[in-house]
BATILO-855732 format. One line per 4 residues: their letters; for each residue x, y, z of C-alpha. Coordinates in nm, 2 decimals. Layout:
N
a> X:Y:Z ~ ...
END
This chain:
399
mtth> -3.30:-3.45:0.34 ~ -3.27:-3.85:0.37 ~ -3.05:-4.01:0.63 ~ -2.96:-4.32:0.41
slpe> -2.60:-4.40:0.43 ~ -2.38:-4.58:0.18 ~ -2.25:-4.92:0.31 ~ -1.86:-4.93:0.38
klkn> -1.82:-5.22:0.10 ~ -1.94:-4.99:-0.17 ~ -1.78:-4.66:-0.07 ~ -1.52:-4.69:-0.35
kvwc> -1.74:-4.86:-0.58 ~ -2.03:-4.59:-0.65 ~ -1.93:-4.29:-0.85 ~ -2.16:-3.97:-0.90
vipv> -2.09:-3.89:-1.29 ~ -2.17:-3.52:-1.39 ~ -2.21:-3.49:-1.78 ~ -2.14:-3.12:-1.85
fnna> -2.17:-2.87:-2.18 ~ -2.15:-2.50:-2.09 ~ -2.29:-2.51:-1.72 ~ -1.99:-2.35:-1.57
gtvr> -2.21:-2.12:-1.36 ~ -2.36:-2.44:-1.18 ~ -2.15:-2.73:-1.21 ~ -1.92:-2.63:-0.92
dvae> -2.19:-2.63:-0.68 ~ -2.38:-2.95:-0.77 ~ -2.02:-3.14:-0.79 ~ -1.96:-2.99:-0.43
rcrk> -2.29:-3.08:-0.31 ~ -2.26:-3.45:-0.45 ~ -1.93:-3.49:-0.29 ~ -2.10:-3.45:0.06
aldk> -2.28:-3.78:-0.06 ~ -2.02:-3.97:-0.23 ~ -1.66:-4.02:-0.23 ~ -1.58:-4.08:-0.58
iliv> -1.71:-3.78:-0.84 ~ -1.65:-3.78:-1.22 ~ -1.69:-3.49:-1.45 ~ -1.73:-3.54:-1.79
ddgs> -1.68:-3.21:-1.99 ~ -1.83:-3.28:-2.33 ~ -1.66:-2.99:-2.52 ~ -1.76:-2.71:-2.31
tdad> -1.66:-2.36:-2.43 ~ -1.78:-2.11:-2.16 ~ -1.49:-2.22:-1.92 ~ -1.17:-2.45:-1.85
lktl> -1.33:-2.69:-1.62 ~ -0.98:-2.85:-1.55 ~ -0.91:-2.50:-1.40 ~ -1.23:-2.47:-1.24
fags> -1.18:-2.77:-1.03 ~ -0.80:-2.74:-0.97 ~ -0.70:-2.86:-0.64 ~ -0.97:-3.07:-0.58
diel> -0.99:-3.48:-0.58 ~ -1.29:-3.47:-0.83 ~ -1.18:-3.68:-1.15 ~ -1.22:-3.51:-1.52
irhp> -1.22:-3.64:-1.84 ~ -1.29:-3.40:-2.15 ~ -1.40:-3.45:-2.51 ~ -1.24:-3.19:-2.75
enrg> -1.59:-3.14:-2.91 ~ -1.94:-3.16:-2.82 ~ -2.04:-3.52:-2.90 ~ -2.37:-3.55:-2.69
kgaa> -2.49:-3.65:-2.36 ~ -2.50:-4.02:-2.45 ~ -2.13:-3.99:-2.56 ~ -2.04:-3.84:-2.24
llsa> -2.19:-4.12:-2.04 ~ -2.05:-4.40:-2.26 ~ -1.71:-4.21:-2.20 ~ -1.81:-4.22:-1.81
ldfl> -1.91:-4.62:-1.81 ~ -1.58:-4.71:-2.00 ~ -1.36:-4.49:-1.74 ~ -1.56:-4.67:-1.44
akrd> -1.56:-5.00:-1.56 ~ -1.17:-5.01:-1.59 ~ -1.20:-4.92:-1.20 ~ -1.41:-5.19:-1.11
aeym> -1.69:-4.95:-1.03 ~ -2.05:-5.12:-0.93 ~ -2.26:-4.83:-0.97 ~ -2.28:-4.50:-1.17
itid> -2.51:-4.22:-1.05 ~ -2.59:-3.97:-1.31 ~ -2.71:-3.61:-1.20 ~ -2.72:-3.31:-1.48
gdgq> -2.47:-3.01:-1.41 ~ -2.73:-2.75:-1.46 ~ -2.87:-2.76:-1.10 ~ -3.22:-2.92:-1.19
hype> -3.16:-3.20:-0.97 ~ -3.08:-3.20:-0.58 ~ -2.75:-3.40:-0.51 ~ -2.89:-3.40:-0.16
dipl> -3.14:-3.68:-0.26 ~ -2.87:-3.90:-0.39 ~ -2.90:-4.15:-0.07 ~ -3.24:-4.23:-0.19
ffpf> -3.07:-4.46:-0.45 ~ -2.85:-4.63:-0.16 ~ -3.09:-4.92:-0.03 ~ -3.17:-5.04:-0.37
mekn> -2.79:-5.03:-0.47 ~ -2.70:-5.25:-0.12 ~ -2.93:-5.52:-0.24 ~ -2.77:-5.61:-0.58
aysm> -2.52:-5.49:-0.85 ~ -2.80:-5.53:-1.12 ~ -3.07:-5.25:-1.06 ~ -3.15:-4.94:-1.31
iigc> -3.28:-4.70:-1.06 ~ -3.45:-4.39:-1.19 ~ -3.51:-4.06:-1.01 ~ -3.87:-3.96:-1.07
rdfs> -3.89:-3.58:-1.09 ~ -4.15:-3.42:-0.88 ~ -4.32:-3.21:-1.16 ~ -4.55:-3.00:-0.90
apnv> -4.25:-2.78:-0.87 ~ -4.28:-2.41:-0.99 ~ -4.19:-2.34:-1.38 ~ -4.24:-2.68:-1.50
tnss> -4.36:-2.66:-1.85 ~ -4.65:-2.80:-2.02 ~ -4.43:-2.94:-2.30 ~ -4.19:-3.12:-2.02
krgr> -4.54:-3.31:-1.88 ~ -4.64:-3.40:-2.22 ~ -4.30:-3.50:-2.33 ~ -4.28:-3.71:-1.99
aian> -4.60:-3.89:-2.07 ~ -4.52:-3.98:-2.41 ~ -4.19:-4.14:-2.32 ~ -4.35:-4.33:-2.04
fwmr> -4.60:-4.47:-2.29 ~ -4.36:-4.56:-2.56 ~ -4.14:-4.74:-2.28 ~ -4.42:-4.91:-2.17
vetg> -4.49:-5.05:-2.51 ~ -4.12:-5.10:-2.57 ~ -4.06:-5.32:-2.25 ~ -4.37:-5.38:-2.07
lkid> -4.26:-5.19:-1.77 ~ -4.42:-4.88:-1.61 ~ -4.16:-4.64:-1.56 ~ -4.28:-4.32:-1.41
dcqs> -4.02:-4.07:-1.55 ~ -3.81:-4.23:-1.83 ~ -3.66:-3.88:-1.94 ~ -3.51:-3.83:-1.58
gfra> -3.12:-3.78:-1.60 ~ -3.08:-3.85:-1.24 ~ -3.01:-4.22:-1.25 ~ -2.80:-4.53:-1.08
ypvk> -2.67:-4.75:-1.38 ~ -2.51:-5.10:-1.27 ~ -2.18:-5.04:-1.45 ~ -2.04:-5.41:-1.49
yisq> -2.43:-5.47:-1.67 ~ -2.48:-5.16:-1.88 ~ -2.11:-5.19:-2.00 ~ -2.18:-5.51:-2.17
lkfl> -2.45:-5.36:-2.39 ~ -2.43:-5.22:-2.73 ~ -2.59:-4.88:-2.81 ~ -2.67:-4.69:-3.13
crhy> -2.74:-4.34:-2.99 ~ -2.49:-4.09:-2.86 ~ -2.73:-3.78:-2.79 ~ -3.03:-3.76:-2.55
nfet> -3.18:-4.04:-2.71 ~ -2.92:-4.27:-2.53 ~ -3.11:-4.23:-2.21 ~ -3.40:-4.38:-2.40
evla> -3.22:-4.64:-2.56 ~ -3.03:-4.76:-2.23 ~ -3.35:-4.81:-2.02 ~ -3.50:-5.04:-2.32
raaw> -3.19:-5.26:-2.35 ~ -3.16:-5.27:-2.00 ~ -3.50:-5.41:-1.94 ~ -3.45:-5.66:-2.21
anle> -3.17:-5.78:-2.07 ~ -3.38:-5.85:-1.71 ~ -3.19:-5.60:-1.52 ~ -3.43:-5.51:-1.23
fhcv> -3.59:-5.15:-1.21 ~ -3.68:-4.94:-0.92 ~ -3.82:-4.58:-0.91 ~ -3.75:-4.31:-0.65
nvra> -3.92:-3.98:-0.59 ~ -3.67:-3.70:-0.61 ~ -3.69:-3.29:-0.61 ~ -3.63:-3.08:-0.92
wyda> -3.54:-2.74:-0.95 ~ -3.67:-2.55:-1.27 ~ -3.56:-2.18:-1.33 ~ -3.79:-1.94:-1.50
pekr> -3.83:-1.99:-1.87 ~ -3.61:-1.66:-1.95 ~ -3.36:-1.77:-1.72 ~ -3.34:-2.15:-1.83
ishf> -3.05:-2.26:-2.00 ~ -3.12:-2.58:-2.21 ~ -2.91:-2.77:-2.49 ~ -3.20:-2.98:-2.60
kpfw> -3.24:-2.89:-2.94 ~ -3.63:-2.93:-2.99 ~ -3.65:-3.05:-3.35 ~ -3.32:-3.27:-3.40
dnfr> -3.34:-3.42:-3.06 ~ -3.71:-3.53:-3.11 ~ -3.64:-3.66:-3.43 ~ -3.36:-3.88:-3.29
isci> -3.58:-3.99:-3.02 ~ -3.86:-4.06:-3.25 ~ -3.63:-4.27:-3.46 ~ -3.50:-4.49:-3.16
hthl> -3.86:-4.52:-3.04 ~ -3.93:-4.66:-3.36 ~ -3.66:-4.88:-3.39 ~ -3.71:-5.01:-3.03
tacr> -4.09:-5.09:-3.11 ~ -3.98:-5.29:-3.41 ~ -3.72:-5.48:-3.21 ~ -4.00:-5.57:-2.94
llpi> -4.24:-5.69:-3.21 ~ -3.97:-5.90:-3.39 ~ -3.90:-6.27:-3.25 ~ -3.53:-6.17:-3.24
prkk> -3.36:-6.33:-2.90 ~ -3.18:-6.08:-2.70 ~ -2.89:-6.13:-2.45 ~ -2.99:-6.18:-2.09
lvkk> -2.76:-6.05:-1.84 ~ -2.96:-6.16:-1.53 ~ -3.15:-6.48:-1.46 ~ -3.52:-6.37:-1.46
kqek> -3.69:-6.50:-1.14 ~ -3.92:-6.80:-1.21 ~ -4.29:-6.68:-1.28 ~ -4.56:-6.87:-1.20
kfel> -4.69:-7.13:-1.49 ~ -5.04:-7.22:-1.56 ~ -5.05:-7.55:-1.75 ~ -5.35:-7.61:-1.98
lhpv> -5.44:-7.90:-1.75 ~ -5.58:-7.61:-1.53 ~ -5.79:-7.43:-1.76 ~ -5.97:-7.25:-1.47
kflk> -5.65:-7.11:-1.35 ~ -5.52:-7.04:-1.70 ~ -5.81:-6.84:-1.76 ~ -5.81:-6.64:-1.43
yllk> -5.46:-6.54:-1.53 ~ -5.55:-6.42:-1.90 ~ -5.84:-6.23:-1.74 ~ -5.60:-6.03:-1.50
enss> -5.32:-5.97:-1.73 ~ -5.24:-5.61:-1.80 ~ -5.61:-5.56:-1.69 ~ -5.57:-5.19:-1.59
pggl> -5.82:-4.93:-1.78 ~ -5.50:-4.83:-1.99 ~ -5.37:-5.18:-2.04 ~ -5.74:-5.31:-2.17
aaaa> -5.77:-4.99:-2.37 ~ -5.45:-5.08:-2.56 ~ -5.56:-5.42:-2.60 ~ -5.88:-5.32:-2.76
alga> -5.70:-5.06:-3.00 ~ -5.46:-5.34:-3.11 ~ -5.73:-5.59:-3.17 ~ -5.94:-5.33:-3.34
flav> -5.67:-5.21:-3.58 ~ -5.55:-5.56:-3.70 ~ -5.91:-5.68:-3.73 ~ -5.98:-5.40:-4.00
lpip> -5.69:-5.50:-4.20 ~ -5.74:-5.70:-4.51 ~ -5.57:-6.01:-4.37 ~ -5.85:-6.30:-4.39
gfhs> -5.76:-6.59:-4.20 ~ -5.49:-6.43:-4.04 ~ -5.67:-6.18:-3.81 ~ -5.63:-6.41:-3.51
vail> -5.27:-6.51:-3.53 ~ -5.17:-6.16:-3.59 ~ -5.35:-6.02:-3.29 ~ -5.23:-6.29:-3.05
yfav> -4.88:-6.26:-3.20 ~ -4.87:-5.90:-3.11 ~ -5.05:-5.91:-2.80 ~ -4.79:-6.17:-2.68
rlrl> -4.50:-5.93:-2.79 ~ -4.65:-5.64:-2.63 ~ -4.77:-5.80:-2.31 ~ -5.13:-5.68:-2.38
nkim> -5.46:-5.84:-2.26 ~ -5.51:-6.13:-2.50 ~ -5.86:-6.18:-2.43 ~ -5.95:-5.81:-2.50
afni> -5.74:-5.82:-2.79 ~ -5.86:-6.13:-2.94 ~ -6.24:-6.06:-2.88 ~ -6.24:-5.72:-3.01
qhlf> -6.21:-5.82:-3.34 ~ -6.56:-5.99:-3.34 ~ -6.71:-5.65:-3.39 ~ -6.55:-5.60:-3.72
mppf> -6.65:-5.94:-3.87 ~ -6.71:-5.95:-4.25 ~ -6.93:-5.86:-4.44 ~ -6.97:-5.49:-4.28
tpil> -6.62:-5.38:-4.24 ~ -6.46:-5.49:-4.57 ~ -6.77:-5.32:-4.74 ~ -6.71:-5.00:-4.54
cvei> -6.34:-5.00:-4.63 ~ -6.39:-5.06:-5.00 ~ -6.64:-4.77:-4.98 ~ -6.39:-4.57:-4.81
gywl> -6.12:-4.66:-5.05 ~ -6.37:-4.59:-5.37 ~ -6.42:-4.25:-5.24 ~ -6.06:-4.18:-5.17
lngk> -5.96:-4.27:-5.53 ~ -6.28:-4.11:-5.71 ~ -6.42:-3.86:-5.49 ~ -6.76:-4.06:-5.46
lllt> -6.93:-4.38:-5.33 ~ -6.95:-4.70:-5.51 ~ -7.33:-4.76:-5.55 ~ -7.33:-5.04:-5.82
anfd> -7.29:-5.40:-5.72 ~ -7.31:-5.65:-6.01 ~ -7.07:-5.88:-6.20 ~ -6.87:-5.63:-6.35
tlvk> -6.80:-5.40:-6.03 ~ -6.74:-5.71:-5.81 ~ -6.57:-5.99:-6.01 ~ -6.43:-5.80:-6.35
qlpl> -6.30:-5.52:-6.16 ~ -6.16:-5.73:-5.84 ~ -5.83:-5.60:-5.86 ~ -5.96:-5.24:-5.81
rile> -6.18:-5.35:-5.51 ~ -5.90:-5.51:-5.34 ~ -5.67:-5.20:-5.39 ~ -5.99:-4.99:-5.25
wwlg> -6.01:-5.24:-4.96 ~ -5.64:-5.21:-4.84 ~ -5.66:-4.82:-4.91 ~ -5.97:-4.80:-4.71
slaa> -5.87:-5.04:-4.43 ~ -5.55:-4.82:-4.36 ~ -5.77:-4.50:-4.32 ~ -6.03:-4.67:-4.12
apif> -5.80:-4.91:-3.87 ~ -5.66:-4.61:-3.66 ~ -6.01:-4.45:-3.63 ~ -6.18:-4.78:-3.53
alis> -5.86:-4.85:-3.30 ~ -5.90:-4.50:-3.12 ~ -6.27:-4.55:-3.09 ~ -6.24:-4.89:-2.95
ggit> -5.96:-4.81:-2.72 ~ -6.13:-4.45:-2.59 ~ -6.47:-4.66:-2.55 ~ -6.28:-4.93:-2.36
yila> -6.09:-4.72:-2.13 ~ -6.40:-4.51:-2.02 ~ -6.55:-4.85:-1.95 ~ -6.30:-5.01:-1.78
siis> -6.23:-4.68:-1.55 ~ -6.60:-4.66:-1.45 ~ -6.59:-5.04:-1.37 ~ -6.27:-5.02:-1.15
grvr> -6.38:-4.71:-0.98 ~ -6.70:-4.89:-0.87 ~ -6.50:-5.18:-0.77 ~ -6.26:-4.96:-0.57
knde> -6.56:-4.77:-0.41 ~ -6.75:-5.11:-0.30 ~ -6.42:-5.25:-0.15 ~ -6.38:-4.91:0.05
csa> -6.75:-4.98:0.17 ~ -6.71:-5.32:0.26 ~ -6.39:-5.24:0.46
END
């Protein structure tokens, strides 16, 4: 257990919020353990039917607000934000009421909260604990990937409900989601608003599968999360200005008058194996599409919006230069429409039937582009991993 303590100036400005839906068997223990770390505790009863939480917490100084019906975890957190904003709170630490998180880890958040009032702090769960399912591990990896696409930030556990929210800043943002997808949306919008992000390692407890109580609905909640990821990715790709709540720290600028420094910056930009693989996949995907004359512009635009390595994305397109790729795409499109290959090249097939060839080119490119993107990204990742491994080994030997 950590020994961090909350500074006196924050004693009445940091609240612990526990959203609850039918967790009567665990929520009191969680709340009492949270009370040892923080003076201010708020329970948000999101329409529970298994117990009267007002009676359960009678005689305690723990605050309680209740939704008459179940509205979703996001709605519960938004109700808490509204409640705390009116009480001039600075931070809201959220923890699940099912006992998955350890309230004793709350003080790990304090050092970051003391530095400023505009940090998002994520408790990254230890997935080496017993009973963690493979589906949970895959879900976290997928969520982390899409958050990297949407924000450019590397967050180790985007699905963790153990977080600290800067109340005054998050309260200024607008949200579409009210269920588990809220926890995805709030991270992206906070990042776009230039809030500071920190990750802390926390413990996690998982009951055996047969004892576990979960209110996550696999189909509907995954569908909602997929929809918000689609929306956030589209927003990231479009040049729409977004409200900045914090002035971003001045970044080092490389002027075109210093081409060597500028080139070094571009070469190092997002140059991890995963980053280079993503850039290669993007460049390959767009290079295969039938947009002659606009490939370079499209590749650079999307590489900038997604903060990918521009040199890798730009140069990978040269592997797909005409005429090989367009011919291959036409053949694929012709085969998809007719069940056979186009083996005749003459005036009729190339000129008179040009509209058909353009249709086949588009159709074939849509089939080929994802394949070439996966191949390019995969090969790039393998090569970059080998090279980075050798560089690390040489550095260790020289040290």
